[in-house]
C-alpha positions as CSV (number, residue, x, y, z in Angstrom):
1,M,-22.4,-11.1,5.5
2,E,-20.2,-13.2,3.0
3,A,-17.1,-11.5,1.2
4,S,-18.7,-12.1,-2.4
5,Q,-21.4,-9.6,-1.0
6,N,-19.2,-7.1,0.4
7,L,-17.1,-6.6,-2.8
8,Q,-20.0,-5.2,-4.5
9,T,-20.2,-2.0,-2.1
10,P,-17.6,0.1,-3.0
11,P,-14.9,1.3,-0.3
12,K,-15.6,5.1,1.0
13,F,-13.0,6.3,0.1
14,I,-13.5,6.1,-4.0
15,N,-16.5,7.9,-3.4
16,D,-17.5,11.6,-3.2
17,D,-20.0,11.8,-0.3
18,S,-18.1,13.0,2.5
19,V,-16.1,16.4,1.0
20,S,-16.5,19.8,3.0
21,Q,-17.2,22.9,1.2
22,E,-13.6,23.8,1.4
23,C,-12.4,20.1,-0.4
24,E,-14.9,21.3,-3.3
25,N,-13.4,24.7,-4.1
26,L,-10.2,23.1,-4.2
27,I,-11.2,19.8,-6.2
28,S,-13.3,22.3,-8.6
29,S,-9.8,23.6,-9.7
30,L,-7.9,20.8,-10.1
31,H,-7.2,18.5,-13.4
32,S,-9.9,15.7,-13.5
33,E,-10.1,12.3,-15.6
34,K,-12.7,9.9,-15.4
35,D,-12.0,6.1,-14.3
36,S,-13.0,3.0,-16.0
37,T,-16.2,2.7,-14.2
38,G,-17.1,6.7,-14.6
39,K,-15.9,7.9,-11.2
40,T,-14.1,11.3,-11.5
41,L,-10.5,11.4,-10.4
42,Y,-8.6,14.8,-9.5
43,N,-4.7,15.5,-9.8
44,Y,-3.6,17.1,-6.0
45,Q,0.2,17.2,-5.6
46,G,1.1,15.5,-8.5
47,S,-1.1,12.2,-8.0
48,W,-4.7,11.4,-8.7
49,Y,-7.4,10.7,-6.6
50,Y,-11.0,10.3,-5.4
51,P,-12.7,13.1,-4.2
52,N,-13.3,11.2,-0.9
53,T,-9.8,10.8,-1.0
54,V,-8.7,14.0,-1.5
55,Q,-10.8,15.2,1.4
56,A,-8.8,12.6,3.5
57,I,-5.9,14.0,2.5
58,L,-6.6,17.8,3.5
59,N,-7.8,15.9,6.9
60,F,-4.0,14.1,7.6
61,Q,-2.0,16.9,6.4
62,K,-3.8,19.8,8.2
63,H,-4.2,17.3,11.8
64,F,-1.5,14.7,11.7
65,R,0.8,15.1,14.5
66,A,3.5,12.4,14.1
67,R,5.5,10.6,16.6
68,D,9.5,10.6,16.9
69,N,8.9,6.4,17.1
70,D,6.0,6.2,14.3
71,I,6.9,3.9,11.5
72,I,4.9,4.6,8.3
73,L,5.2,1.5,5.3
74,A,4.0,3.4,2.0
75,S,3.6,1.6,-0.9
76,F,1.9,1.9,-4.5
77,P,-1.0,-0.3,-4.6
78,K,-0.6,-4.0,-5.2
79,S,3.0,-3.5,-4.4
80,G,3.4,-6.1,-1.8
81,T,1.9,-3.9,1.2
82,T,-0.2,-6.8,2.8
83,W,2.8,-8.8,2.9
84,L,5.0,-5.9,4.3
85,K,1.9,-4.8,7.1
86,A,2.0,-8.3,8.2
87,L,6.0,-8.6,8.4
88,T,6.8,-5.0,10.1
89,F,4.0,-5.7,12.6
90,A,5.6,-9.2,13.0
91,V,8.9,-7.7,13.6
92,V,8.2,-4.7,15.8
93,H,6.1,-6.7,18.4
94,R,7.8,-10.1,18.3
95,N,8.4,-10.1,21.7
96,K,5.0,-9.2,23.0
97,Y,3.3,-11.9,20.8
98,A,5.3,-15.3,20.3
99,T,5.4,-16.2,16.5
100,N,4.3,-19.9,17.1
101,L,1.2,-19.1,19.6
102,V,-2.1,-20.0,18.6
103,S,-3.1,-16.0,20.1
104,H,-1.0,-13.9,18.0
105,P,-3.0,-11.1,16.2
106,L,-2.4,-12.0,12.6
107,L,-3.8,-15.4,12.7
108,S,-7.0,-14.0,14.1
109,D,-7.1,-10.2,12.0
110,N,-6.2,-8.9,8.8
111,P,-2.8,-7.2,8.4
112,H,-5.0,-3.7,7.3
113,N,-7.2,-3.7,10.4
114,L,-3.8,-3.9,12.3
115,V,-1.8,-1.5,10.5
116,R,-4.2,1.2,9.0
117,F,-4.2,3.6,6.1
118,L,-3.8,7.0,6.9
119,E,-5.8,8.5,3.5
120,A,-8.1,5.1,2.6
121,D,-9.2,4.2,6.1
122,L,-8.4,6.3,9.3
123,Y,-8.9,9.9,7.6
124,V,-11.3,9.1,5.3
125,N,-14.1,8.6,8.2
126,N,-13.0,11.0,10.6
127,Q,-11.2,14.6,10.4
128,R,-9.4,14.0,13.7
129,P,-9.2,10.3,14.2
130,D,-8.1,9.7,17.7
131,L,-4.8,8.6,17.4
132,E,-3.2,9.3,20.9
133,E,-4.2,6.4,22.7
134,L,-2.1,4.1,20.3
135,P,0.7,2.0,21.6
136,S,3.9,3.2,20.4
137,P,5.8,2.7,18.5
138,R,2.4,3.1,16.2
139,L,2.3,1.3,12.5
140,F,0.3,3.2,9.4
141,A,0.2,3.0,6.0
142,T,-0.2,4.6,3.1
143,H,-0.3,4.9,-0.7
144,M,0.7,8.4,-1.1
145,P,3.8,9.9,-2.5
146,F,6.9,11.1,-0.5
147,Q,5.6,14.8,-1.3
148,T,2.2,14.9,-0.3
149,L,3.3,12.7,3.2
150,H,5.9,14.8,3.5
151,D,4.7,18.2,5.3
152,S,3.4,16.2,8.3
153,L,6.6,14.4,9.2
154,R,9.1,17.6,8.4
155,D,9.5,17.6,12.4
156,S,9.8,14.1,13.1
157,P,12.4,11.4,12.5
158,C,9.9,8.9,12.3
159,K,10.8,6.2,9.6
160,V,9.4,5.1,6.4
161,V,9.3,2.0,4.7
162,Y,8.6,2.2,1.2
163,V,8.1,-1.3,-0.9
164,C,8.2,-0.7,-4.8
165,R,7.2,-3.9,-7.5
166,D,7.8,-4.1,-11.0
167,I,5.3,-1.9,-13.1
168,K,4.3,-5.0,-15.1
169,D,3.1,-7.5,-11.8
170,V,1.9,-4.1,-10.7
171,L,-0.5,-3.8,-13.4
172,V,-1.9,-7.2,-13.8
173,S,-2.3,-7.7,-10.0
174,R,-4.5,-4.2,-9.6
175,W,-6.2,-5.5,-12.4
176,H,-7.1,-8.7,-10.8
177,F,-8.5,-6.4,-7.5
178,I,-10.3,-3.9,-9.3
179,S,-12.1,-6.5,-11.4
180,K,-13.0,-8.1,-8.2
181,L,-14.2,-4.7,-6.6
182,V,-16.5,-3.6,-9.3
183,K,-17.8,-6.4,-11.2
184,K,-20.9,-7.4,-9.4
185,E,-21.2,-3.5,-9.0
186,L,-21.3,-2.6,-12.9
187,N,-22.1,-6.2,-14.0
188,C,-19.5,-6.7,-16.4
189,N,-16.2,-7.1,-16.9
190,Y,-13.3,-5.1,-16.6
191,P,-10.5,-5.2,-19.7
192,L,-7.1,-5.6,-18.9
193,E,-6.6,-3.1,-21.9
194,E,-8.5,-0.5,-20.4
195,T,-6.0,-0.7,-17.2
196,F,-3.0,-0.9,-19.5
197,E,-4.2,2.4,-20.9
198,K,-4.6,4.1,-17.6
199,F,-0.7,3.5,-17.0
200,I,0.4,4.9,-20.0
201,K,-1.4,7.6,-19.6
202,G,-0.5,7.6,-15.8
203,A,-4.6,9.1,-14.3
204,Y,-5.2,6.5,-12.2
205,S,-6.4,6.3,-8.6
206,F,-3.0,6.8,-6.9
207,G,-0.5,7.0,-10.2
208,P,1.3,7.5,-11.8
209,F,3.1,4.6,-10.5
210,Q,7.1,5.9,-11.7
211,D,6.7,9.5,-10.3
212,Q,5.8,8.0,-6.5
213,V,8.2,5.4,-6.6
214,L,10.9,8.3,-7.7
215,S,9.6,10.3,-4.8
216,Y,10.5,7.5,-2.8
217,F,13.7,6.6,-3.8
218,K,15.5,10.2,-3.8
219,E,14.0,10.2,-0.4
220,S,15.9,7.2,0.8
221,L,19.2,8.7,-0.7
222,V,18.7,12.4,0.4
223,N,17.3,10.7,4.1
224,S,16.0,13.8,5.3
225,N,13.5,11.7,6.6
226,P,15.1,8.1,7.2
227,V,13.4,6.1,4.4
228,L,14.0,2.1,3.2
229,F,13.5,1.6,0.0
230,M,12.4,-2.1,-0.8
231,R,11.7,-4.0,-3.4
232,Y,9.3,-6.8,-3.6
233,E,11.3,-8.8,-5.8
234,E,14.6,-8.6,-3.6
235,M,11.9,-9.4,-0.6
236,I,10.8,-13.0,-2.6
237,E,14.2,-13.6,-3.8
238,K,15.9,-13.3,-0.5
239,P,13.6,-13.1,2.1
240,E,15.2,-13.6,5.4
241,A,18.3,-11.5,4.4
242,Q,15.4,-8.6,3.5
243,V,13.4,-9.1,6.6
244,M,16.6,-8.6,9.0
245,R,17.3,-5.4,7.2
246,L,13.9,-4.2,8.0
247,A,14.1,-5.1,11.5
248,D,17.6,-3.4,11.6
249,F,15.9,-0.2,9.9
250,L,13.8,-0.4,12.5
251,G,16.1,-0.3,15.2
252,C,15.2,-3.7,16.7
253,S,17.6,-6.2,14.8
254,F,17.3,-9.4,15.4
255,T,19.6,-11.0,18.2
256,E,22.5,-13.9,17.5
257,E,19.5,-16.0,19.7
258,E,17.1,-15.5,17.6
259,K,18.4,-16.1,14.2
260,Q,19.7,-19.4,15.9
261,S,16.4,-20.3,17.2
262,G,14.9,-19.6,13.7
263,T,12.8,-16.6,14.9
264,V,13.3,-15.2,11.5
265,E,12.1,-18.1,9.7
266,K,8.9,-18.5,12.3
267,I,8.1,-14.9,11.5
268,L,8.7,-15.6,7.3
269,E,5.9,-18.7,7.4
270,L,3.5,-16.7,10.0
271,C,3.5,-13.7,7.3
272,S,3.6,-15.9,4.1
273,L,0.9,-15.6,1.4
274,G,0.0,-19.3,1.9
275,N,-0.8,-19.0,5.9
276,L,-2.5,-15.9,5.5
277,S,-4.5,-16.4,3.0
278,N,-5.6,-20.1,4.5
279,L,-6.9,-18.3,7.5
280,E,-10.7,-18.2,7.9
281,V,-10.2,-14.6,9.2
282,N,-8.9,-13.7,5.4
283,K,-11.7,-15.8,3.8
284,M,-14.7,-13.8,5.1
285,G,-15.7,-10.2,6.7
286,T,-14.3,-7.0,5.5
287,S,-11.5,-4.7,6.3
288,T,-11.9,-1.1,8.0
289,C,-11.1,0.6,4.7
290,G,-14.3,-1.1,3.5
291,I,-12.7,-3.7,0.9
292,A,-13.3,-7.6,1.5
293,H,-10.4,-9.1,3.8
294,Q,-10.1,-12.4,0.4
295,A,-9.4,-9.5,-2.4
296,F,-6.1,-9.0,-1.0
297,F,-4.8,-12.7,-1.6
298,R,-4.1,-13.9,-4.9
299,K,-0.6,-15.2,-6.6
300,G,2.0,-12.6,-4.7
301,G,4.6,-13.7,-7.0
302,V,7.2,-12.6,-9.6
303,G,6.3,-12.1,-13.4
304,D,2.8,-13.3,-13.8
305,W,2.5,-10.2,-16.2
306,K,4.0,-13.0,-18.6
307,N,0.6,-14.9,-18.7
308,H,-1.6,-11.6,-19.2
309,L,0.8,-8.9,-21.0
310,T,1.1,-9.1,-24.8
311,D,4.9,-8.3,-25.6
312,D,4.1,-4.8,-27.0
313,M,2.3,-4.1,-23.6
314,A,5.7,-5.1,-21.8
315,R,7.6,-2.9,-23.8
316,K,5.9,0.4,-23.3
317,L,6.0,0.0,-19.9
318,D,9.8,-0.7,-19.5
319,E,10.2,2.0,-21.6
320,M,7.7,4.2,-19.9
321,V,9.4,3.8,-16.3
322,K,12.9,3.8,-17.8
323,K,12.6,7.3,-19.5
324,K,11.4,8.8,-15.8
325,L,13.9,7.0,-13.8
326,E,17.0,7.6,-16.4
327,G,19.6,9.2,-14.2
328,S,18.7,8.6,-10.7
329,G,20.0,5.3,-10.4
330,L,17.1,3.1,-10.0
331,K,16.3,0.4,-12.3
332,F,13.9,-2.2,-12.7
333,E,15.2,-5.3,-14.7
């Protein structure tokens, strides 16, 4: 099936066709809002989800058992998730897969299939997915805020890596992404202004942005669970330093020999947007979370919001985030 055709089918996690009676009872008591396509979102534990996602989160919270060496990659959607997945997979498995060989999994499979989402993939398709046979360290991903993730990790020292990005670039990237997903289905355009209004109101899938970012930043300071807080802009500006920081946190630091032989640079080249987006596997097919591979790749840069948002939009977004983060020590320039 062509990728363009895949974009017409909504991913399973945004639907409401796999909800148990227990979940129906729960969401009936939750505050709800309509998204721009007319689908209903529900606020569960401070964040907004579609019914199938609420069901998946309930499944996860009931049945997930963390291993001490699990690694969970967390992010708000469109904050550098695909890049973080690719980098982490390459760093953790660099002794298993040489980065300069044609046999590396990242050359033949999409990062979202190699590091699967908990609530948007594994637990939305199965109440009890078989995770016990996965080799250690297991790599998972999530868009849940930390408070929703936390109970399942309470008794485990497993590591969490969170990547954040400026809200303005997140909004623009999300608008492009959702436009690809809904344009065929609705046979209409998806106005940027609608995305902006949803961000200001806070009622959108996995939102509000500023609440989620703050949940992980605070935890990275408290450290009851080890949380590495990364910034997308710093990863773009100083990729070598940030990849080494990632490896140090995960307990698989680069040796001096690896640094001298160019291993860090090889991983960055392997995982670069230019390389991944040009691979045939990422130009066709659909990921395990139900989204066409090609939809995950666009510009991946910093500051593209200037080409789309008005000065007034940018100011309102910055002020909203600044107000929420005030006193936390976290700032966006």
